[in-house]
N, CA, C and O atoms as CSV, one atom per row, in Angstrom:
chain,resi,resn,atom,element,x,y,z
A,1,UNK,N,N,-6.065,15.956,-4.864
A,1,UNK,CA,C,-6.875,14.932,-5.360
A,1,UNK,C,C,-6.515,13.856,-3.656
A,1,UNK,O,O,-5.367,13.917,-3.214
A,2,UNK,N,N,-7.687,12.887,-2.808
A,2,UNK,CA,C,-7.079,12.249,-1.463
A,2,UNK,C,C,-6.682,11.386,-2.167
A,2,UNK,O,O,-5.738,10.911,-1.535
A,3,UNK,N,N,-6.794,10.773,-3.222
A,3,UNK,CA,C,-5.459,9.541,-3.397
A,3,UNK,C,C,-4.061,10.017,-3.694
A,3,UNK,O,O,-3.050,9.332,-3.535
A,4,UNK,N,N,-4.092,11.109,-4.087
A,4,UNK,CA,C,-1.811,11.532,-4.377
A,4,UNK,C,C,-1.486,10.763,-2.362
A,4,UNK,O,O,-0.916,9.767,-1.916
A,5,UNK,N,N,-2.213,11.902,-1.769
A,5,UNK,CA,C,-1.748,11.504,-0.210
A,5,UNK,C,C,-2.032,10.054,0.040
A,5,UNK,O,O,-1.463,9.641,1.051
A,6,UNK,N,N,-2.847,9.053,-0.679
A,6,UNK,CA,C,-2.384,7.780,-0.715
A,6,UNK,C,C,-1.617,7.255,-1.386
A,6,UNK,O,O,-0.962,6.491,-0.676
A,7,UNK,N,N,-1.288,7.217,-2.438
A,7,UNK,CA,C,-0.266,6.882,-3.244
A,7,UNK,C,C,1.362,7.229,-2.588
A,7,UNK,O,O,2.363,6.521,-2.692
A,8,UNK,N,N,1.223,8.537,-1.905
A,8,UNK,CA,C,2.861,9.011,-1.272
A,8,UNK,C,C,2.594,7.835,-0.072
A,8,UNK,O,O,3.565,7.113,0.155
A,9,UNK,N,N,1.511,7.616,0.618
A,9,UNK,CA,C,1.463,6.476,2.108
A,9,UNK,C,C,1.900,4.975,1.367
A,9,UNK,O,O,2.673,4.243,1.985
A,10,UNK,N,N,1.488,4.641,0.310
A,10,UNK,CA,C,1.925,3.124,-0.247
A,10,UNK,C,C,3.214,3.061,-0.910
A,10,UNK,O,O,3.790,1.984,-1.061
A,11,UNK,N,N,3.837,4.492,-1.431
A,11,UNK,CA,C,5.421,4.170,-1.523
A,11,UNK,C,C,5.665,4.203,-0.177
A,11,UNK,O,O,5.797,3.110,0.373
A,12,UNK,N,N,5.784,5.513,0.699
A,12,UNK,CA,C,6.817,5.113,2.040
A,12,UNK,C,C,6.240,3.810,2.336
A,12,UNK,O,O,7.286,3.191,2.530
A,13,UNK,N,N,5.301,2.952,2.509
A,13,UNK,CA,C,4.848,1.559,2.504
A,13,UNK,C,C,6.136,0.443,2.230
A,13,UNK,O,O,6.755,-0.241,3.045
A,14,UNK,N,N,6.282,0.561,0.622
A,14,UNK,CA,C,6.948,-0.143,0.182
A,14,UNK,C,C,8.421,0.347,0.619
A,14,UNK,O,O,9.419,-0.364,0.497
A,15,UNK,N,N,8.426,1.456,1.065
A,15,UNK,CA,C,10.533,2.087,1.502
A,15,UNK,C,C,10.382,1.062,2.781
A,15,UNK,O,O,11.069,0.054,2.944
A,16,UNK,N,N,9.406,1.502,3.601
A,16,UNK,CA,C,9.644,0.665,5.050
A,16,UNK,C,C,9.596,-0.549,4.970
A,16,UNK,O,O,10.238,-1.110,5.859
A,17,UNK,N,N,8.783,-1.609,3.824
A,17,UNK,CA,C,8.868,-3.207,3.933
A,17,UNK,C,C,10.418,-3.288,2.873
A,17,UNK,O,O,11.059,-4.339,2.869
A,18,UNK,N,N,10.825,-2.237,2.138
A,18,UNK,CA,C,12.595,-2.637,1.927
A,18,UNK,C,C,13.788,-2.768,3.134
A,18,UNK,O,O,14.608,-3.641,3.421
A,19,UNK,N,N,13.353,-1.080,3.829
A,19,UNK,CA,C,13.768,-1.149,4.695
A,19,UNK,C,C,13.655,-2.718,6.301
A,19,UNK,O,O,14.483,-3.175,7.089
A,20,UNK,N,N,13.069,-2.823,6.193
A,20,UNK,CA,C,12.495,-3.840,6.915
A,20,UNK,C,C,13.077,-5.534,6.700
A,20,UNK,O,O,13.290,-6.458,7.486
A,21,UNK,N,N,13.166,-5.403,5.546
A,21,UNK,CA,C,13.819,-6.509,4.643
A,21,UNK,C,C,15.604,-6.563,4.745
A,21,UNK,O,O,16.142,-7.614,4.394
A,22,UNK,N,N,16.302,-5.635,5.134
A,22,UNK,CA,C,17.220,-5.032,5.225
A,22,UNK,C,C,17.845,-5.990,6.542
A,22,UNK,O,O,17.816,-5.379,7.610
A,23,UNK,N,N,18.207,-6.900,6.590
A,23,UNK,CA,C,19.208,-7.418,8.242
A,23,UNK,C,C,19.813,-6.307,9.278
A,23,UNK,O,O,19.434,-5.969,10.400
A,24,UNK,N,N,20.854,-5.892,8.497
A,24,UNK,CA,C,21.410,-4.053,8.817
A,24,UNK,C,C,20.216,-3.208,9.850
A,24,UNK,O,O,20.574,-2.407,10.713
A,25,UNK,N,N,19.161,-3.458,9.653
A,25,UNK,CA,C,18.011,-2.752,10.373
A,25,UNK,C,C,17.786,-3.201,11.247
A,25,UNK,O,O,17.454,-2.425,12.143
A,26,UNK,N,N,17.806,-4.592,11.561
A,26,UNK,CA,C,17.497,-5.313,12.773
A,26,UNK,C,C,18.291,-5.478,14.034
A,26,UNK,O,O,17.969,-5.977,15.112
A,27,UNK,N,N,19.430,-4.922,13.617
A,27,UNK,CA,C,20.699,-4.122,15.021
A,27,UNK,C,C,20.744,-3.561,15.542
A,27,UNK,O,O,21.681,-3.516,16.339
A,28,UNK,N,N,19.418,-2.346,15.518
A,28,UNK,CA,C,18.892,-1.643,15.943
A,28,UNK,C,C,17.622,-1.416,16.497
A,28,UNK,O,O,16.827,-0.698,15.890
A,29,UNK,N,N,17.365,-1.865,17.427
A,29,UNK,CA,C,15.918,-2.486,17.948
A,29,UNK,C,C,14.859,-1.854,17.617
A,29,UNK,O,O,13.826,-2.106,16.996
A,30,UNK,N,N,15.583,-0.468,18.464
A,30,UNK,CA,C,14.250,0.922,18.650
A,30,UNK,C,C,14.413,0.848,17.208
A,30,UNK,O,O,13.294,0.536,16.801
A,31,UNK,N,N,15.198,0.964,16.203
A,31,UNK,CA,C,14.792,1.541,14.801
A,31,UNK,C,C,13.916,0.734,14.301
A,31,UNK,O,O,12.873,0.880,13.664
A,32,UNK,N,N,14.406,0.014,14.623
A,32,UNK,CA,C,13.588,-1.543,13.558
A,32,UNK,C,C,11.770,-1.688,14.028
A,32,UNK,O,O,10.785,-1.849,13.308
A,33,UNK,N,N,11.904,-1.537,15.645
A,33,UNK,CA,C,10.165,-1.479,16.302
A,33,UNK,C,C,9.342,-0.497,15.792
A,33,UNK,O,O,8.118,-0.625,15.783
A,34,UNK,N,N,10.373,1.244,15.029
A,34,UNK,CA,C,9.247,2.195,15.007
A,34,UNK,C,C,9.200,1.926,13.315
A,34,UNK,O,O,8.490,2.628,12.595
A,35,UNK,N,N,9.791,1.154,12.941
A,35,UNK,CA,C,9.346,1.115,10.868
A,35,UNK,C,C,8.584,0.047,11.113
A,35,UNK,O,O,7.683,-0.071,10.283
A,36,UNK,N,N,8.614,-1.072,12.238
A,36,UNK,CA,C,8.062,-1.967,12.088
A,36,UNK,C,C,5.903,-1.804,12.786
A,36,UNK,O,O,4.844,-2.430,12.839
A,37,UNK,N,N,6.507,-0.584,13.109
A,37,UNK,CA,C,4.846,0.350,13.560
A,37,UNK,C,C,4.447,1.240,13.025
A,37,UNK,O,O,3.603,1.838,13.692
A,38,UNK,N,N,4.626,1.609,12.186
A,38,UNK,CA,C,4.709,2.741,10.943
A,38,UNK,C,C,4.011,1.574,9.778
A,38,UNK,O,O,2.897,1.582,9.253
A,39,UNK,N,N,5.323,0.465,9.609
A,39,UNK,CA,C,4.556,-0.359,8.111
A,39,UNK,C,C,2.865,-0.952,8.855
A,39,UNK,O,O,1.765,-0.776,8.331
A,40,UNK,N,N,3.136,-1.631,10.121
A,40,UNK,CA,C,1.652,-1.919,10.220
A,40,UNK,C,C,0.399,-0.669,10.579
A,40,UNK,O,O,-0.773,-0.918,10.859
A,41,UNK,N,N,1.112,0.884,10.463
A,41,UNK,CA,C,0.065,1.453,10.111
A,41,UNK,C,C,-0.709,1.885,9.052
A,41,UNK,O,O,-1.909,2.162,9.055
A,42,UNK,N,N,0.180,1.921,8.040
A,42,UNK,CA,C,0.067,2.157,6.661
A,42,UNK,C,C,-0.382,0.755,5.642
A,42,UNK,O,O,-0.445,0.757,4.413
A,43,UNK,N,N,-0.667,-0.422,6.593
A,43,UNK,CA,C,-0.549,-1.736,6.106
A,43,UNK,C,C,-2.012,-1.840,5.211
A,43,UNK,O,O,-2.111,-2.325,4.083
A,44,UNK,N,N,-3.361,-1.118,6.213
A,44,UNK,CA,C,-3.918,-1.067,6.384
A,44,UNK,C,C,-4.714,-0.106,5.494
A,44,UNK,O,O,-5.824,-0.151,4.965
A,45,UNK,N,N,-3.955,0.565,5.527
A,45,UNK,CA,C,-4.556,2.052,3.735
A,45,UNK,C,C,-4.000,1.521,3.150
A,45,UNK,O,O,-4.233,1.956,2.022
A,46,UNK,N,N,-3.190,0.629,3.075
A,46,UNK,CA,C,-2.335,0.209,1.121
A,46,UNK,C,C,-3.381,-0.569,0.946
A,46,UNK,O,O,-4.212,-0.451,0.046
A,47,UNK,N,N,-3.363,-1.516,1.944
A,47,UNK,CA,C,-4.378,-2.735,1.373
A,47,UNK,C,C,-5.667,-2.288,1.263
A,47,UNK,O,O,-6.164,-3.151,0.540
A,48,UNK,N,N,-6.533,-1.494,1.514
A,48,UNK,CA,C,-8.456,-0.891,1.115
A,48,UNK,C,C,-8.023,0.049,-0.095
A,48,UNK,O,O,-9.051,0.326,-0.713
A,49,UNK,N,N,-6.847,0.687,-0.717
A,49,UNK,CA,C,-6.302,1.130,-1.988
A,49,UNK,C,C,-6.187,0.340,-3.139
A,49,UNK,O,O,-6.673,0.437,-4.266
A,50,UNK,N,N,-5.133,-0.789,-2.387
A,50,UNK,CA,C,-5.278,-1.721,-3.463
A,50,UNK,C,C,-6.280,-2.643,-4.251
A,50,UNK,O,O,-6.148,-3.174,-5.353
A,51,UNK,N,N,-7.571,-2.680,-3.137
A,51,UNK,CA,C,-8.583,-3.085,-3.224
A,51,UNK,C,C,-9.664,-2.193,-3.852
A,51,UNK,O,O,-10.660,-2.451,-4.528
A,52,UNK,N,N,-9.301,-1.434,-3.547
A,52,UNK,CA,C,-10.862,-0.358,-4.234
A,52,UNK,C,C,-9.805,-0.036,-5.625
A,52,UNK,O,O,-10.523,0.377,-6.536
A,53,UNK,N,N,-8.417,-0.095,-6.036
A,53,UNK,CA,C,-8.339,0.007,-7.311
A,53,UNK,C,C,-8.474,-1.492,-8.104
A,53,UNK,O,O,-8.301,-1.696,-9.306
A,54,UNK,N,N,-8.741,-2.213,-7.331
A,54,UNK,CA,C,-9.092,-3.371,-7.901
A,54,UNK,C,C,-10.545,-3.275,-8.209
A,54,UNK,O,O,-10.809,-3.994,-9.173
A,55,UNK,N,N,-11.350,-2.788,-7.843
A,55,UNK,CA,C,-12.717,-2.954,-8.088
A,55,UNK,C,C,-13.137,-1.693,-9.278
A,55,UNK,O,O,-13.876,-1.621,-10.260
A,56,UNK,N,N,-12.172,-0.766,-8.528
A,56,UNK,CA,C,-12.481,0.623,-10.111
A,56,UNK,C,C,-12.248,-0.432,-11.231
A,56,UNK,O,O,-13.014,-0.729,-12.147
A,57,UNK,N,N,-10.905,-0.973,-10.921
A,57,UNK,CA,C,-10.469,-1.851,-12.903
A,57,UNK,C,C,-12.134,-3.150,-13.179
A,57,UNK,O,O,-12.605,-3.469,-14.271
A,58,UNK,N,N,-12.690,-3.666,-11.603
A,58,UNK,CA,C,-13.753,-4.833,-12.438
A,58,UNK,C,C,-15.188,-3.910,-12.703
A,58,UNK,O,O,-16.071,-4.157,-13.524
A,59,UNK,N,N,-15.115,-2.733,-11.703
A,59,UNK,CA,C,-16.198,-1.925,-12.733
A,59,UNK,C,C,-16.040,-1.584,-13.632
A,59,UNK,O,O,-17.027,-1.676,-14.361
A,60,UNK,N,N,-14.867,-1.007,-14.227
A,60,UNK,CA,C,-14.743,-0.912,-15.961
A,60,UNK,C,C,-14.712,-1.813,-16.979
A,60,UNK,O,O,-14.887,-1.634,-18.184
A,61,UNK,N,N,-14.349,-3.298,-16.052
A,61,UNK,CA,C,-14.722,-4.218,-17.266
A,61,UNK,C,C,-16.120,-4.732,-17.164
A,61,UNK,O,O,-16.530,-5.210,-18.221
A,62,UNK,N,N,-16.925,-4.757,-16.200
A,62,UNK,CA,C,-18.124,-4.672,-15.907
A,62,UNK,C,C,-19.086,-4.061,-17.501
A,62,UNK,O,O,-19.853,-4.568,-18.319
A,63,UNK,N,N,-18.507,-2.818,-17.275
A,63,UNK,CA,C,-19.271,-1.939,-18.052
A,63,UNK,C,C,-18.566,-1.867,-19.704
A,63,UNK,O,O,-19.259,-1.507,-20.656
A,64,UNK,N,N,-17.854,-2.062,-19.780
A,64,UNK,CA,C,-17.339,-2.835,-20.767
A,64,UNK,C,C,-17.807,-3.583,-22.087
A,64,UNK,O,O,-17.809,-3.441,-23.310
A,65,UNK,N,N,-18.415,-4.939,-20.559
A,65,UNK,CA,C,-18.960,-5.941,-20.992
A,65,UNK,C,C,-20.163,-5.576,-21.196
A,65,UNK,O,O,-20.736,-6.180,-22.103
A,66,UNK,N,N,-20.718,-4.817,-20.675
A,66,UNK,CA,C,-22.129,-4.528,-20.545
A,66,UNK,C,C,-22.873,-4.189,-21.750
A,66,UNK,O,O,-24.035,-4.541,-21.950
A,67,UNK,N,N,-22.140,-3.470,-22.573
A,67,UNK,CA,C,-22.113,-2.088,-23.366
A,67,UNK,C,C,-22.299,-3.266,-24.451
A,67,UNK,O,O,-23.398,-3.322,-25.002
A,68,UNK,N,N,-21.071,-4.450,-24.890
A,68,UNK,CA,C,-20.842,-4.670,-25.989
A,68,UNK,C,C,-22.109,-6.330,-25.588
A,68,UNK,O,O,-21.768,-7.436,-26.007
A,69,UNK,N,N,-23.037,-6.208,-25.025
A,69,UNK,CA,C,-24.071,-7.219,-25.507
A,69,UNK,C,C,-25.164,-6.552,-25.976
A,69,UNK,O,O,-26.127,-7.179,-26.418
C-alpha cells in the first residue's frame, strides 16, 4: 500500500527532527545542511498525510453521526 511508504517517510521525518534538535549536529555544517534539506523535502509530504488522516477521521465521525439521525 502507498501509505506504508508514507509512514516510513513520516518516521524518517521524525528522526530528522530529533537529529536537528541536537546541538552537536550543528558542529558539522555540511551534515546539518543535508539533514535540513531532507527535512524540508519531507515536511510537505508528512503534513499532507496528517491532513489526510484527519480528514478520514472527520469523515468517519460524520458518517457515524449521520447514522444516528
